[in-house]
C-alpha positions as CSV (number, residue, x, y, z in Angstrom):
1,M,58.4,-21.2,-28.8
2,P,59.7,-23.0,-31.9
3,L,59.1,-26.7,-32.4
4,I,62.4,-28.5,-32.8
5,L,62.7,-32.2,-33.4
6,P,65.6,-34.5,-34.4
7,I,65.6,-35.9,-37.9
8,K,64.9,-39.4,-36.5
9,E,61.4,-38.2,-35.7
10,L,60.6,-38.0,-39.4
11,R,60.0,-41.8,-39.2
12,N,56.8,-41.0,-37.5
13,T,55.1,-39.2,-40.4
14,N,51.6,-39.3,-38.9
15,D,52.9,-37.8,-35.7
16,I,54.7,-35.0,-37.5
17,S,51.6,-34.3,-39.6
18,N,49.4,-34.1,-36.5
19,I,51.9,-31.8,-34.7
20,A,52.1,-29.5,-37.8
21,H,48.4,-29.2,-38.0
22,K,47.8,-28.9,-34.3
23,H,50.4,-26.2,-33.6
24,H,50.0,-24.4,-37.0
25,E,53.7,-23.4,-37.0
26,P,56.8,-24.7,-38.7
27,I,58.7,-27.6,-37.2
28,F,62.4,-27.3,-37.3
29,I,64.2,-30.6,-37.9
30,T,67.8,-30.9,-36.7
31,K,70.5,-33.2,-38.0
32,N,73.5,-33.8,-35.7
33,G,72.3,-30.9,-33.5
34,Y,72.1,-28.4,-36.4
35,S,69.1,-27.0,-38.2
36,D,68.5,-29.0,-41.4
37,L,64.9,-28.9,-42.5
38,V,61.6,-27.1,-41.9
39,V,58.3,-29.0,-42.0
40,M,54.9,-27.3,-42.0
41,S,51.3,-28.0,-43.0
42,S,50.3,-27.1,-46.5
43,E,47.8,-24.5,-45.1
44,L,50.7,-22.8,-43.2
45,Y,52.9,-22.9,-46.3
46,D,50.1,-21.2,-48.4
47,E,49.8,-18.5,-45.7
48,F,53.5,-17.9,-45.8
49,A,53.5,-17.8,-49.6
50,R,50.6,-15.2,-49.6
51,I,52.4,-13.0,-47.1
52,N,55.6,-13.3,-49.1
53,R,53.8,-12.2,-52.3
54,I,52.4,-9.1,-50.5
55,D,55.8,-8.2,-49.1
56,K,57.4,-8.7,-52.5
57,A,54.8,-6.4,-54.2
58,I,55.4,-3.7,-51.5
59,F,59.1,-4.0,-52.0
60,E,58.8,-3.7,-55.8
61,S,56.6,-0.7,-55.5
62,E,59.0,1.0,-53.2
63,Q,61.9,0.3,-55.6
64,E,59.9,1.8,-58.5
65,L,59.4,5.0,-56.5
66,L,63.1,5.1,-55.7
67,D,63.9,4.6,-59.4
68,G,61.8,7.7,-60.2
69,A,58.4,6.3,-60.9
70,E,55.6,8.8,-60.3
71,A,53.2,8.0,-57.5
72,V,49.5,7.9,-58.4
73,D,46.7,8.8,-56.0
74,A,44.9,5.7,-54.9
75,K,41.4,7.3,-55.1
76,K,42.0,8.2,-58.7
77,V,43.1,4.7,-59.5
78,F,40.0,3.2,-57.9
79,D,37.7,5.7,-59.5
80,D,39.2,4.9,-63.0
81,L,38.9,1.1,-62.3
82,E,35.3,1.6,-61.2
83,K,34.5,3.6,-64.4
84,K,36.2,1.0,-66.6
85,H,34.5,-2.0,-65.1
86,F,31.1,-0.7,-64.0
87,G,30.5,2.3,-66.3
């Protein structure tokens, strides 16, 4: 269940920090009853950013294939890399 707090709770920065680290999920901050901000721990942000980079790389690869790029066999790629770096 998402954590939702009113913006006035941002006055309690230590409490917000403790909640973010304890629950390890985003805290949605509302203003006048509407979603306004999202607060999260830096560790959770790093995790989201890593996942986003992976998703973006997959999306770009799929687009390249749709645009006519030729697929390469993964075994061949890894064999070539192994030869290049380890002889």
